[in-house]
C-alpha positions in Angstrom: 0.0 0.0 0.0 1.7 3.3 -1.1 2.0 6.1 1.4 0.1 9.4 0.9 3.4 10.9 -0.1 4.0 8.2 -2.8 0.5 8.3 -4.0 0.6 12.1 -4.4 3.9 11.9 -6.3 2.4 9.4 -8.6 -0.6 11.6 -9.4 1.6 14.7 -10.0 3.8 12.6 -12.3 0.8 11.7 -14.4 0.4 15.3 -15.4 3.8 17.1 -15.1 3.7 20.8 -15.5 -0.1 21.0 -15.0 -1.9 22.4 -12.1 -4.1 20.0 -10.1 -6.4 21.4 -7.4 -5.8 20.4 -3.8 -9.4 19.2 -3.6 -9.1 17.0 -6.7 -6.0 15.5 -5.2 -7.6 15.0 -1.9 -10.6 13.3 -3.5 -8.5 10.9 -5.6 -6.3 10.0 -2.6 -9.1 9.7 -0.2 -7.5 12.1 2.4 -8.0 15.6 3.6 -6.6 18.7 1.9 -4.4 19.2 4.9 -2.9 15.7 4.4 -2.2 16.7 0.7 -0.5 19.9 1.9 1.6 18.0 4.4 2.6 15.3 1.8 3.5 18.0 -0.8 5.7 19.8 1.8 7.5 16.6 2.6 8.2 16.0 -1.1 9.5 19.5 -1.5 11.9 18.9 1.4 13.2 15.9 -0.5 14.0 18.2 -3.5 10.9 17.7 -5.7 10.1 21.0 -7.5 6.4 21.2 -6.6 4.7 24.5 -6.9 1.7 25.3 -4.7 -0.3 28.3 -5.9 -3.4 29.5 -4.0 -6.5 29.0 -6.1 -4.7 26.8 -8.7 -3.4 23.8 -6.8 -0.2 21.9 -7.1 2.2 21.4 -10.0 5.2 19.2 -10.5 7.7 20.9 -12.7 9.7 19.2 -15.4 12.9 19.7 -13.4 11.8 17.3 -10.7 14.1 14.3 -10.9 15.3 13.5 -7.3 15.7 9.7 -7.6 14.3 8.8 -4.2 13.5 5.4 -2.6 9.9 6.3 -2.3 9.5 7.0 -6.0 11.3 3.8 -7.0 9.3 1.7 -4.6 6.2 3.1 -6.2 7.4 2.2 -9.7 9.0 -1.2 -8.7 6.3 -2.7 -6.4 6.5 -6.2 -4.9 10.2 -6.6 -5.6 13.2 -5.4 -3.5 15.0 -2.2 -4.6 17.6 0.2 -3.3 18.4 3.8 -4.3 21.7 5.4 -3.6 22.8 9.0 -4.4 26.2 7.7 -5.2 28.0 4.3 -5.1 31.3 2.8 -6.2 29.4 0.5 -8.7 25.8 -0.7 -8.9 27.1 -4.1 -9.9 29.3 -4.2 -6.8 26.4 -3.1 -4.7 24.3 -5.9 -6.1 27.0 -8.4 -5.3 27.0 -7.2 -1.7 23.2 -7.6 -1.7 23.5 -11.2 -3.0 25.5 -12.0 0.1 22.6 -10.6 2.1 20.2 -12.9 0.3 18.9 -10.7 -2.6 16.3 -12.4 -4.8 15.4 -12.5 -8.5 14.3 -9.0 -9.7 16.2 -7.0 -7.1 16.9 -3.6 -8.5 19.7 -1.1 -7.5 19.7 2.5 -8.9 22.3 5.1 -8.2 22.6 8.8 -9.1 26.4 8.5 -9.8 29.2 5.9 -9.7 32.7 6.6 -8.5 34.2 3.4 -10.0 31.9 2.5 -12.9 33.2 -0.2 -15.1 32.8 -1.4 -18.7 33.9 -4.5 -20.4 37.5 -5.7 -20.0 37.9 -3.5 -16.9 37.5 -0.2 -18.7 36.4 2.8 -16.9 32.7 3.8 -17.4 32.4 7.5 -16.7 29.3 7.9 -14.4 28.7 11.5 -13.4 25.4 12.8 -12.0 22.6 13.1 -14.5 22.8 9.5 -15.7 20.8 6.4 -15.0 22.9 3.7 -13.4 21.2 0.5 -12.5 21.8 -3.2 -11.8 19.2 -5.9 -12.0 19.5 -9.3 -10.5 18.4 -12.3 -12.5 18.3 -15.8 -11.0 17.9 -18.0 -14.1 15.8 -21.2 -14.0 17.6 -24.4 -14.9 16.2 -24.4 -18.4 16.8 -20.6 -19.0 19.4 -19.4 -21.5 22.7 -19.4 -19.7 24.8 -17.4 -22.1 25.8 -14.0 -20.7 26.1 -12.7 -24.2 22.4 -13.4 -24.7 21.5 -11.6 -21.5 23.6 -8.6 -22.6 21.8 -8.4 -26.0 18.4 -8.7 -24.2 19.5 -5.8 -21.9 20.4 -3.7 -24.9 17.0 -4.3 -26.5 15.2 -3.6 -23.1 17.0 -0.3 -22.7 16.3 0.7 -26.3 12.6 -0.1 -25.9 12.3 1.9 -22.7 14.1 4.9 -24.0 11.9 4.9 -27.2 8.7 4.7 -25.2 9.5 7.2 -22.5 12.0 9.6 -24.2 11.1 9.3 -27.9 14.7 8.5 -28.8 15.6 5.5 -31.0 18.8 4.0 -29.8 21.1 1.9 -32.0 23.2 -1.0 -30.6 26.9 -1.3 -31.4 27.9 -5.0 -31.0 27.9 -6.1 -28.4 27.0 -3.9 -25.5 27.1 -0.2 -26.4 24.1 2.1 -26.9 24.3 5.0 -29.4 22.2 8.0 -30.4 23.1 10.4 -33.1 26.5 8.9 -33.5 27.4 9.2 -29.8 27.7 6.6 -27.2 25.0 7.3 -24.6 25.1 4.0 -22.7 26.7 0.7 -22.0 26.0 -2.7 -20.4 28.1 -4.9 -18.2 26.7 -8.4 -17.4 28.4 -10.6 -14.8 27.5 -14.1 -13.9 28.1 -16.0 -10.7 28.5 -19.7 -11.4 26.9 -22.6 -9.5 29.9 -24.9 -9.0 27.8 -28.1 -9.3 25.9 -27.3 -12.5 28.5 -25.0 -14.1 25.7 -22.6 -15.0 25.0 -19.1 -13.6 23.2 -19.1 -10.3 23.0 -15.3 -10.4 23.4 -12.8 -13.3 24.0 -9.2 -12.5 23.1 -6.9 -15.4 24.5 -3.4 -15.1 23.2 -0.7 -17.4 24.5 2.9 -17.5 22.7 5.6 -19.6 23.5 9.3 -20.0 20.1 10.9 -19.6 20.5 14.5 -18.5 24.3 14.5 -18.3 25.8 17.9 -19.2 28.4 17.7 -22.0 31.1 19.2 -19.7 30.9 16.2 -17.4 31.7 13.9 -20.3 34.9 15.7 -21.3 37.0 12.7 -20.4 35.0 10.5 -22.8 35.2 12.2 -26.2 32.9 9.7 -28.0 30.2 10.0 -25.3 27.0 11.9 -25.6 23.8 12.4 -23.6 20.2 12.0 -24.6 19.2 15.3 -23.1 22.3 17.4 -22.3 20.2 20.5 -21.6 18.3 18.7 -18.9 14.9 18.8 -20.6 14.2 15.1 -20.5 10.5 14.0 -20.6 10.9 11.4 -17.8 12.8 11.0 -14.6 15.6 8.6 -13.8 13.6 6.4 -11.5 10.9 5.9 -14.1 13.4 5.1 -16.8 15.3 2.7 -14.6 12.2 0.8 -13.7 11.0 0.7 -17.3 14.3 -0.7 -18.5 14.4 -3.3 -15.7 10.7 -4.2 -16.4 11.4 -4.8 -20.1 14.4 -7.0 -19.2 12.3 -9.1 -16.9 10.1 -9.9 -19.8 13.0 -11.5 -21.7 12.1 -15.1 -22.5 15.0 -16.1 -24.7 12.8 -16.2 -27.8 14.2 -15.5 -31.4 12.2 -12.3 -31.5 14.6 -10.6 -29.2 17.5 -11.5 -31.4 15.6 -10.1 -34.4 15.0 -6.8 -32.6 18.7 -6.7 -31.6 19.7 -7.1 -35.3 17.1 -4.5 -36.4 18.7 -2.0 -34.0 22.3 -2.9 -35.0 24.7 -0.1 -35.8 27.2 -2.3 -37.5 25.4 -4.8 -39.7 26.1 -4.1 -43.4 29.0 -1.8 -42.6 32.8 -2.2 -43.0 34.5 -2.5 -39.7 37.9 -2.2 -38.1 38.0 -5.3 -35.8 40.4 -5.6 -32.8 40.5 -9.0 -31.3 41.3 -9.6 -27.6 44.9 -10.6 -28.7 45.3 -7.1 -30.2 45.2 -8.3 -33.8 43.5 -5.7 -36.0 42.0 -6.1 -39.4 39.2 -4.9 -41.7 36.0 -6.9 -42.3 32.4 -6.5 -43.4 29.7 -7.2 -40.8 27.3 -9.7 -42.3 25.2 -11.1 -39.6 24.6 -11.7 -35.8 23.8 -15.3 -35.1 21.5 -16.6 -32.3 24.6 -17.1 -30.1 25.4 -13.4 -30.3 28.4 -13.9 -32.5 29.2 -11.2 -35.1 29.8 -12.9 -38.4 32.2 -10.9 -40.6 33.5 -11.4 -44.1 37.2 -10.8 -44.7 38.4 -8.9 -47.7 40.0 -12.1 -49.1 36.7 -14.0 -48.9 37.0 -15.8 -45.6 34.4 -15.6 -42.8 34.8 -15.4 -39.1 32.3 -15.6 -36.2 33.4 -13.3 -33.4 32.5 -14.0 -29.8 34.4 -11.0 -28.4 36.5 -8.1 -29.5 36.1 -4.4 -30.3 34.7 -3.1 -33.6 34.5 0.4 -35.1 32.7 1.3 -38.3 34.9 2.6 -41.2 34.6 3.6 -44.8 34.5 0.9 -47.4 38.0 -0.1 -48.6 39.3 1.7 -51.7 40.4 -0.4 -54.7 43.9 -1.7 -54.1 43.9 -0.8 -50.4 46.0 -3.2 -48.4 45.0 -4.8 -45.1 
């Protein structure tokens, strides 16, 4: 049962920027106008930009994005969740929660990360203004156990949520980067904890970072990075977007339809690439397909084909006649 404060916040979020009379709010919440006033004052103390104007009512301004536990609990009911203003890493926080007995569907959301990580131990710049979350999956014995498949599903989930709530169509750069207008705006780090008896993951921690309202100046150390709404005028808050992404991912069923959507959103298919394998070997290839195991199938200039399970790729112009590789 939501508190009066949570219920009031939900009603104001339904009509951001619009005045709603105190009496109308009281009637919908089933409380007195004094209780509405008290709840609004409490939300204002938490940092929510709620305007109260005599004769007009209450209004939640578009700048309200405080990322509070109360808001996330309202958006993520019946499952455990945790909100932190700042954390070393949401994935690390989730690992700590696993030791405390965290269950399937547990969600952690933070306002910033001090030690955000990407693949291969790379730094993931995580300043305020982003959406940083980790979702815990506890796979069933017959569920897909490939971490690559989970990462692909997370990319699709994030793209769906951003398209629905923000009106932005994200592209996916194999295997775990999210792009908008040629800039990287997000990334995914999936980590599995193995069951020693079965050899399959007993827990899968899916970390997703997305630059939502991150000012460009805070991304100066990451020249390829961008933000969905660098001026801060995002149509949704971080808690709502985090819950939407996590909700989409929980719907993942391992069906081929997810792979089809992943391919449809691909930034690399049909393009020439510079491929850097984990060994450091670099070569040029044409991206032909992404198979149902998440491997990127590339054609080499000499006619050979490779199926890549890992590595870094970067799009490049088509080779010129006579160009050596």
